[in-house]
Rosetta silent file (secondary structure, phi, psi, omega in degrees, C-alpha in Angstrom):
SEQUENCE: MVIGGRECLIYDCGLADLLLVQPVDDHDIAVLDSEVAEIARLAEGTGFTLAAFKVNGWNDDLSPWEAPAVFGDHVFGGLAESTLEYVKDTLIPQLTGGRNVQICIGGYSLAGFFALWAAYKTDMFMGAVAASPSVWFPGWIEYAQSHQVKAGSVYLSLGDKEEKTRNPVMRTVGDNIRRQYELLQADPGCSDCILEMNQGNHFKEPDIRTAKGFAWLLNK
SCORE:     score description
SCORE:     0.000 S_00000001
   1 L     0.000  164.069  177.648  220.044    9.894  314.875 S_00000001
   2 E  -108.698  124.442  178.497  217.337   11.873  313.072 S_00000001
   3 E  -124.900  119.987  179.211  213.720   11.234  314.091 S_00000001
   4 L    59.569   32.602  178.444  210.921   13.093  312.347 S_00000001
   5 L    82.665    2.877  179.510  213.377   15.590  310.878 S_00000001
   6 E  -114.096  140.949  174.748  214.910   16.491  314.256 S_00000001
   7 E   -70.445  131.206 -179.594  218.375   15.631  315.517 S_00000001
   8 E  -130.930  141.308  175.138  218.139   13.337  318.548 S_00000001
   9 E  -113.289  124.291 -174.639  220.759   12.028  320.944 S_00000001
  10 E  -114.290  124.601  176.933  219.918    8.707  322.570 S_00000001
  11 E  -111.336  114.222  178.169  221.658    7.465  325.717 S_00000001
  12 E   -95.293  105.739 -176.407  221.023    3.798  326.511 S_00000001
  13 E  -115.127   35.532  165.064  221.796    3.391  330.197 S_00000001
  14 L   103.567   -2.320  179.983  220.453   -0.038  330.834 S_00000001
  15 L  -148.517  106.257 -173.721  216.654    0.048  330.921 S_00000001
  16 L   -76.598  -16.517 -176.990  214.617    0.391  327.739 S_00000001
  17 L   -99.883   16.396  172.009  211.230    0.617  329.490 S_00000001
  18 E  -131.313  103.904 -169.379  212.072    3.770  331.467 S_00000001
  19 E  -111.533  127.512  173.705  212.398    6.694  329.064 S_00000001
  20 E  -105.477  129.131 -178.135  213.503   10.239  329.855 S_00000001
  21 E  -115.489  132.552 -176.074  212.673   12.866  327.218 S_00000001
  22 E  -143.013  123.583  170.491  214.452   16.230  327.118 S_00000001
  23 E   -75.604  138.031 -176.979  214.348   19.183  324.683 S_00000001
  24 E  -138.834  158.135  168.557  217.858   20.603  324.203 S_00000001
  25 L  -119.284 -171.068 -176.458  219.793   23.300  322.377 S_00000001
  26 H   -61.626  -36.612  179.356  223.513   23.515  321.586 S_00000001
  27 H   -64.103  -41.481  178.220  224.366   24.668  325.114 S_00000001
  28 H   -66.089  -42.379 -178.015  222.587   21.666  326.625 S_00000001
  29 H   -60.779  -35.266 -178.518  224.184   19.260  324.167 S_00000001
  30 H   -62.308  -25.321 -178.285  227.647   20.489  325.167 S_00000001
  31 L  -118.417   15.617 -174.868  227.088   19.237  328.744 S_00000001
  32 H   -68.914  -36.803  176.482  224.735   16.325  328.058 S_00000001
  33 H   -58.338  -43.318  179.307  227.383   13.647  328.689 S_00000001
  34 H   -63.926  -41.588  179.224  227.975   15.184  332.103 S_00000001
  35 H   -61.588  -46.719 -178.123  224.248   15.293  332.832 S_00000001
  36 H   -64.442  -40.334  177.357  223.709   11.641  331.935 S_00000001
  37 H   -62.098  -38.332  179.706  226.690   10.560  334.024 S_00000001
  38 H   -71.303  -37.547  174.708  225.308   12.500  336.995 S_00000001
  39 H   -58.624  -48.238 -178.525  221.850   10.958  336.585 S_00000001
  40 H   -61.152  -37.796 -179.760  223.430    7.502  336.602 S_00000001
  41 H   -67.820  -41.772 -174.917  225.467    8.361  339.706 S_00000001
  42 H   -83.026  -19.307 -171.835  222.505    9.741  341.641 S_00000001
  43 L   -85.590    9.286  170.400  219.923    7.192  340.504 S_00000001
  44 L    55.850   42.708  174.658  221.311    4.415  342.685 S_00000001
  45 L    86.135   -1.286  178.004  221.745    1.862  339.921 S_00000001
  46 L   -73.148  126.992  178.362  218.387    2.400  338.208 S_00000001
  47 L   -79.266  162.459 -179.948  218.730    2.034  334.453 S_00000001
  48 E  -166.427  162.898  168.145  217.133    4.408  331.949 S_00000001
  49 E  -117.623  129.846  175.781  217.138    5.610  328.373 S_00000001
  50 E  -110.617  127.898  176.905  217.437    9.347  327.762 S_00000001
  51 E  -115.918  111.383  179.167  216.271   10.832  324.471 S_00000001
  52 E  -105.148  123.142 -179.823  217.316   14.446  323.912 S_00000001
  53 E  -111.412  140.635 -174.054  215.820   16.132  320.860 S_00000001
  54 E   -76.531  130.916  176.115  217.213   19.292  319.307 S_00000001
  55 L  -108.351  121.563 -177.616  215.090   22.424  319.429 S_00000001
  56 L   -90.673  -45.710  178.893  216.014   24.986  316.796 S_00000001
  57 L   -96.350   76.175 -169.635  213.459   27.736  317.453 S_00000001
  58 H   -52.644  -57.232 -177.665  213.920   27.861  321.231 S_00000001
  59 H   -65.481  -31.126 -178.001  211.620   30.799  322.067 S_00000001
  60 H   -83.056  -50.992 -170.421  209.004   29.713  319.554 S_00000001
  61 H   -72.803  -17.932 -175.985  208.946   25.923  319.870 S_00000001
  62 L  -110.699    1.061 -179.668  208.862   25.802  323.676 S_00000001
  63 L   -98.633  131.905 -174.219  206.380   28.585  324.470 S_00000001
  64 L   -74.740  -21.707  175.034  202.718   27.570  324.964 S_00000001
  65 L  -151.341  166.335 -178.778  201.303   30.833  323.655 S_00000001
  66 E   -68.427  143.888  178.204  202.563   34.018  322.044 S_00000001
  67 E  -154.187  152.075  179.150  204.200   36.593  324.292 S_00000001
  68 L   -70.441  161.891  177.870  206.338   39.712  323.788 S_00000001
  69 L   -63.004  142.062  175.761  210.099   39.616  324.193 S_00000001
  70 L  -110.566  -14.803  170.628  211.335   39.984  327.778 S_00000001
  71 L  -151.170  143.265 -174.339  214.996   40.341  326.833 S_00000001
  72 L    67.468 -151.555 -178.616  216.452   41.211  323.450 S_00000001
  73 L  -125.691   14.654 -178.573  213.998   41.395  320.579 S_00000001
  74 L   -91.779  108.910  179.577  213.033   37.740  320.092 S_00000001
  75 L   -75.164  173.063  178.717  209.336   37.314  320.853 S_00000001
  76 E  -102.521  124.974 -171.537  207.741   34.006  321.839 S_00000001
  77 E   -84.976  -15.279  176.884  205.899   32.287  319.006 S_00000001
  78 L    71.717   40.647 -177.042  203.675   29.952  321.001 S_00000001
  79 L  -105.171   19.795 -177.846  204.426   26.732  319.085 S_00000001
  80 H   -61.967  -32.245  178.249  204.693   24.367  322.047 S_00000001
  81 H   -57.552  -43.367  179.340  201.580   22.456  320.957 S_00000001
  82 H   -65.536  -39.622  178.621  203.380   21.430  317.770 S_00000001
  83 H   -65.309  -41.818  178.394  206.473   20.401  319.732 S_00000001
  84 H   -64.905  -37.888  176.480  204.401   18.305  322.126 S_00000001
  85 H   -60.860  -39.978  176.981  202.679   16.641  319.166 S_00000001
  86 H   -61.217  -45.350  179.829  206.122   15.705  317.830 S_00000001
  87 H   -61.477  -46.619 -175.064  207.049   14.156  321.186 S_00000001
  88 H   -73.237  -43.728 -168.659  203.773   12.237  321.497 S_00000001
  89 H   -97.977  -18.406 -176.535  203.171   11.191  317.903 S_00000001
  90 H  -121.067  -58.518 -173.659  206.660   10.815  316.430 S_00000001
  91 H   -63.300  -55.654 -175.198  209.515   10.654  318.936 S_00000001
  92 H   -65.201  -45.828  176.940  208.048    8.343  321.568 S_00000001
  93 H   -59.351  -37.290  179.214  206.421    5.854  319.139 S_00000001
  94 H   -64.851  -37.949 -176.119  209.699    5.625  317.212 S_00000001
  95 H   -81.353  -30.743 -174.038  211.672    4.906  320.385 S_00000001
  96 H   -98.008  -23.923 -178.847  209.232    2.544  322.086 S_00000001
  97 L    60.881   28.153  178.779  207.821    0.599  319.155 S_00000001
  98 L    86.270    0.028  178.506  204.506    0.355  320.942 S_00000001
  99 L   -69.895  156.169  175.909  205.957   -1.174  324.124 S_00000001
 100 L   -78.955  107.255 -172.955  204.526   -0.225  327.500 S_00000001
 101 L  -125.899  138.530  172.283  207.107    2.301  328.700 S_00000001
 102 E   -83.487  132.646 -171.963  207.181    4.670  331.659 S_00000001
 103 E  -126.364  133.798  171.623  208.042    8.162  330.415 S_00000001
 104 E  -119.833  148.160  176.868  209.333   11.275  332.159 S_00000001
 105 E  -122.822  144.151 -179.298  209.863   14.645  330.524 S_00000001
 106 E  -164.026  169.819  178.894  212.238   17.320  331.709 S_00000001
 107 E   179.005 -178.036 -176.220  214.515   20.157  330.809 S_00000001
 108 E  -120.607  141.960  177.123  216.268   23.312  331.839 S_00000001
 109 L    64.183 -125.981 -179.187  215.149   26.942  331.579 S_00000001
 110 H   -65.172  -29.388  175.440  212.501   27.331  328.852 S_00000001
 111 H   -68.478  -34.345  174.619  212.740   23.569  328.202 S_00000001
 112 H   -67.646  -37.003  175.931  211.938   22.992  331.871 S_00000001
 113 H   -64.535  -42.430  176.420  208.978   25.320  331.514 S_00000001
 114 H   -59.304  -43.058  179.541  207.849   23.343  328.461 S_00000001
 115 H   -63.040  -40.169  178.169  208.090   20.121  330.486 S_00000001
 116 H   -64.134  -45.914  177.786  205.996   21.658  333.262 S_00000001
 117 H   -60.947  -42.404  179.978  203.367   22.831  330.774 S_00000001
 118 H   -61.501  -31.297  178.408  203.362   19.388  329.108 S_00000001
 119 H   -66.293  -21.976  175.305  202.618   17.848  332.506 S_00000001
 120 H   -87.413  -20.102 -171.750  199.346   19.791  332.477 S_00000001
 121 H   -92.293  -29.338 -174.271  198.509   18.858  328.884 S_00000001
 122 L  -145.371  151.476  178.910  198.798   15.063  328.774 S_00000001
 123 L   -96.676   14.779 -177.927  198.783   12.089  331.141 S_00000001
 124 L   -78.369  -13.692 -179.192  201.428   10.178  329.167 S_00000001
 125 L  -101.875  125.700  177.509  204.229   11.373  331.479 S_00000001
 126 L   -73.835  -24.919 -179.896  204.597    9.760  334.889 S_00000001
 127 E  -155.265  161.514 -179.718  206.804   12.636  335.996 S_00000001
 128 E  -138.069  141.316  176.664  208.193   16.003  334.937 S_00000001
 129 E  -113.675  116.758  176.774  211.412   17.855  335.717 S_00000001
 130 E  -115.232   87.247 -177.836  211.244   21.649  335.586 S_00000001
 131 E   -89.454  120.448 -175.805  214.802   22.746  336.405 S_00000001
 132 L    44.518   52.609 -174.348  215.071   26.536  336.713 S_00000001
 133 L   -73.361  156.931 -177.579  211.912   26.807  334.594 S_00000001
 134 L   -83.108   58.480 -178.733  210.733   30.050  333.005 S_00000001
 135 L   -74.702    1.942  169.184  207.700   30.376  335.268 S_00000001
 136 L   -75.663   -7.113 -174.011  208.024   34.140  334.839 S_00000001
 137 L   -54.994  130.606 -176.413  206.367   33.555  331.450 S_00000001
 138 L   -54.773  126.201  177.490  203.437   35.989  331.032 S_00000001
 139 L    87.424   -2.471 -174.437  200.140   34.373  331.977 S_00000001
 140 H   -67.080  -49.995 -175.979  201.648   31.166  333.342 S_00000001
 141 H   -61.386  -37.376  176.244  200.547   31.335  336.970 S_00000001
 142 H   -61.351  -39.284  177.739  197.010   32.190  335.874 S_00000001
 143 H   -65.149  -48.469 -177.442  197.078   29.089  333.665 S_00000001
 144 H   -63.203  -32.516  179.677  198.416   26.836  336.435 S_00000001
 145 H   -70.176  -22.688 -174.933  195.782   28.132  338.859 S_00000001
 146 L  -109.767    8.077  179.369  192.972   27.141  336.499 S_00000001
 147 L  -132.248  158.909  179.008  194.255   23.719  335.341 S_00000001
 148 L  -107.824  134.600 -179.560  195.024   20.375  336.960 S_00000001
 149 L   -72.206  150.018 -176.577  198.362   18.665  336.444 S_00000001
 150 L  -115.562   -5.137  174.038  198.306   15.192  334.856 S_00000001
 151 L   -93.957  134.784 -173.631  201.802   13.964  335.752 S_00000001
 152 L   -68.135  -31.543 -176.800  201.928   12.227  339.127 S_00000001
 153 E  -129.328  135.397 -178.409  205.321   13.589  340.213 S_00000001
 154 E  -134.192  128.331  177.074  206.825   17.015  339.526 S_00000001
 155 E  -106.746  124.636  176.349  210.315   18.254  340.388 S_00000001
 156 E  -116.246  145.601  172.563  210.884   22.009  340.573 S_00000001
 157 E  -149.157  163.165  178.655  214.151   23.828  341.171 S_00000001
 158 E  -158.249  149.027  171.992  215.575   27.337  341.064 S_00000001
 159 E   -80.199  143.173 -173.813  218.866   29.076  341.724 S_00000001
 160 L   -72.096   -7.118  177.158  218.797   31.292  344.803 S_00000001
 161 L  -107.652    1.590 -172.803  220.058   34.282  342.818 S_00000001
 162 L   -67.776  -32.482 -178.841  217.721   33.959  339.827 S_00000001
 163 L   -83.110   -4.208 -179.764  215.091   36.375  341.096 S_00000001
 164 L   -92.011   73.417 -177.401  217.728   39.035  341.814 S_00000001
 165 L  -137.477  155.571  179.471  217.577   40.704  338.412 S_00000001
 166 L   -80.057  -17.593 -179.074  216.639   44.124  337.105 S_00000001
 167 L   -68.175  118.574 -173.395  214.317   42.670  334.484 S_00000001
 168 L   -64.973  -29.011  178.556  210.796   43.288  335.872 S_00000001
 169 L   -77.461  -50.607 -176.616  209.301   40.204  334.220 S_00000001
 170 H   -68.898  -20.320  178.837  212.056   37.739  335.062 S_00000001
 171 H   -66.230  -18.680 -179.928  212.214   39.104  338.616 S_00000001
 172 H   -77.924   -4.563 -171.786  208.883   37.373  339.294 S_00000001
 173 H   -60.597  -35.269 -179.743  210.476   33.924  338.909 S_00000001
 174 H   -67.233  -51.305  178.160  211.011   33.471  342.656 S_00000001
 175 H   -61.413  -37.797 -177.175  207.468   34.326  343.712 S_00000001
 176 H   -71.134  -37.581  179.346  206.088   32.327  340.802 S_00000001
 177 H   -68.958  -35.095  176.964  208.072   29.155  341.526 S_00000001
 178 H   -68.392  -38.625  176.718  206.950   29.266  345.156 S_00000001
 179 H   -67.208  -39.027  177.459  203.360   29.773  344.040 S_00000001
 180 H   -60.341  -42.204  179.046  203.729   26.926  341.546 S_00000001
 181 H   -63.087  -42.790  176.902  204.904   24.638  344.322 S_00000001
 182 H   -60.339  -41.839  179.934  201.907   25.594  346.467 S_00000001
 183 H   -63.711  -41.885 -179.846  199.557   24.829  343.586 S_00000001
 184 H   -67.780  -37.565  178.625  201.098   21.405  343.022 S_00000001
 185 H   -61.756  -31.051 -178.429  200.926   20.559  346.710 S_00000001
 186 H   -95.619   -2.333 -173.861  197.177   21.220  346.612 S_00000001
 187 L   -84.594  120.330  179.941  196.618   19.602  343.199 S_00000001
 188 L   -64.731  -17.954  178.681  194.823   16.220  343.395 S_00000001
 189 L   -79.594  -12.436 -176.147  196.529   15.202  340.153 S_00000001
 190 L  -109.106  115.684 -179.237  199.985   15.438  341.733 S_00000001
 191 L   -85.189  -23.121 -178.939  200.946   12.690  344.174 S_00000001
 192 E  -157.341  137.147  177.130  204.408   14.057  344.927 S_00000001
 193 E  -149.499  160.469 -179.567  206.310   17.259  344.267 S_00000001
 194 E  -148.817  147.087  171.676  209.422   19.011  345.497 S_00000001
 195 E  -121.264  115.150 -178.779  210.986   22.454  345.192 S_00000001
 196 E  -110.959  128.313  177.787  214.762   22.406  345.491 S_00000001
 197 E   -97.866  131.020  179.071  216.779   25.602  345.759 S_00000001
 198 E  -109.127  158.162  175.710  220.296   25.613  344.320 S_00000001
 199 L   -79.169  140.105  173.054  223.124   28.036  344.877 S_00000001
 200 L   107.231  178.746 -178.900  223.887   30.514  342.130 S_00000001
 201 L   -87.370 -168.021 -173.847  222.273   32.255  339.214 S_00000001
 202 L   -67.042  -23.466 -171.280  220.434   30.826  336.227 S_00000001
 203 L   -99.113    5.384 -177.554  223.576   29.798  334.373 S_00000001
 204 L   -87.983  119.495  172.240  225.264   27.738  337.095 S_00000001
 205 L    49.915   55.875  178.339  225.528   23.979  336.456 S_00000001
 206 H   -61.341  -32.566  178.984  222.430   23.405  334.295 S_00000001
 207 H   -65.844  -43.051 -179.316  223.540   19.821  333.655 S_00000001
 208 H   -69.006  -40.792 -179.274  223.805   19.006  337.364 S_00000001
 209 H   -64.559  -41.171  178.530  220.502   20.711  338.195 S_00000001
 210 H   -68.050  -40.918  179.118  218.657   18.808  335.469 S_00000001
 211 H   -60.666  -39.800  179.476  220.293   15.532  336.476 S_00000001
 212 H   -60.269  -37.534  179.290  219.164   16.012  340.071 S_00000001
 213 H   -68.250  -47.599  178.581  215.580   16.282  338.882 S_00000001
 214 H   -62.930  -40.223  179.513  215.633   13.166  336.711 S_00000001
 215 H   -63.973  -36.755  176.834  217.386   11.211  339.468 S_00000001
 216 H   -59.256  -41.724  177.986  214.691   12.282  341.945 S_00000001
 217 H   -67.368  -43.827 -177.487  212.074   10.754  339.654 S_00000001
 218 H   -65.102  -30.544 -178.668  214.102    7.603  339.058 S_00000001
 219 L   -81.875   -5.194 -177.670  214.603    7.061  342.781 S_00000001
 220 L   -77.005    0.000    0.000  210.888    7.226  343.534 S_00000001
């Protein structure tokens, strides 16, 4: 369906008052059926609704501030505030109709980074899934060190080969995810967090890695 001018895929898996929100691109959509099936398998019978909304300007719409390109020539436009406004003011009200609903946000790669940032920006999310998030993003750790998270539970993950890259910016992802985990452990706004390491590089099983994060939240 189309909500607020964006293509959205809605999976009704048995519980309308537990909503999972996920930004996706074409690569994510191609494996979304697999992800939802894995969430259902791992979530021990807990029902949920997953709403995946299409992001067209990936580097722009999911980055919290402007930053230079770190690979290729596509810079980051810093339009995440607008994307979060869409989630808060358009997507969620359309899906919930004003009902009292528990909401989690999550995603993979830059979408996982967006979910992590959103967990610092608003208290509307009970939990956030940052699967292989782009915590190498310039200025991120400085931001996380000076702000308090507002989501009670945060799931972090990374592939064990992701920091083994020649790119000097992206090579910081390992140190940064470990530092992020330390910050969350000490953050009074976070009641529970986990850092899970997966085998492989950044491109291995994004659907399974994201599903593991959502299932962790659902099982809490």
